C-alpha positions, 0 to 999 in steps of 0.5 A: 859156440858163443854161449859156451864161451860166455859161460866159460868166461862167466865161470872163470870170473866167478871162481876167480872172485871166490878165490880172491874173497877167500884169500882176503877173508883169511888175511882179515881173519888172522888180523882180527884174531891176532889183534883182538887182545892188543893194547889198541885193537881197533888201530891194530885191525885198521892198520894191518887190514889195510897193509899193502906189503907182502902177504900176511899168512902167518903170525910172523908175517903179521909181526913183520907187517906191524913193525914195518907200519910202525917204522913208517909211522916213526919216519913220518913223525920224525919228518914232521918233527924236523919241520916244526917251528919253535919259539923258545929255547925250551921248545928247541931243546925238547924238540931236538931231544925228541928228534934224537929219540925218534931216530933211536926208535927207528934204529931199534925198529930196523934191527927188529925187522931184520931179526924178524926176517931171520927168525928161526925155531930152535936154540936161537929162537929164545935169543932172537925173541929176547932181542926183539922184545928188548928192541921194540920195548926200547923204541916204545920207551924212546917215544915216551921219553920224547913226550916227557920232554914236552910236559912243561911246554904248553900250546900247539907245539905240545899238542901236535907233537903229542898227537904224532908221537902217541900215534907212533907209540900205539902202533909200536905197542901193538907191534910189541904185542904181536911179537910177544905172540910169536913165542906162543906160535913158535912151532909155526916158524919154519926151519932154516 
């Protein structure tokens, strides 16, 4: 009786492990195959493979996860910027502008995330895709504009800001790429 129970428990554990591995494997497969041609494939794979939010089963799920990650990184960068101590009037102006640009970026990303959650096949799809591409492109432009403000500033503040904002811009670029891929996979988007 005890041997049968142990054997049953062992088989249950083995089956559970196989199912979990298979599920993890399919997530990493969709991430790898989707990120391979992204602007920053290593960052794309690393950030999305370690994503701990809702399940990633479709290209739409992947795009949503990418925008959520981007929004989180933009928020952290914005918090960092608000803590930076400046020494000159020029640094203060560049930093103030950058904080505003990052706020605008986060707003564009929030709108994008909301649109992605309601993306549907049909007549509205092209309009929604146009909105998504516009908003995420605008977020990327805001991030680039933030960096432009520091071109004439030397020193640690410039390198720190550049490092943080470049990180956000790279995940934003990857998110835009994954959104653009949705146009190719529109037949997989569920009906309302």
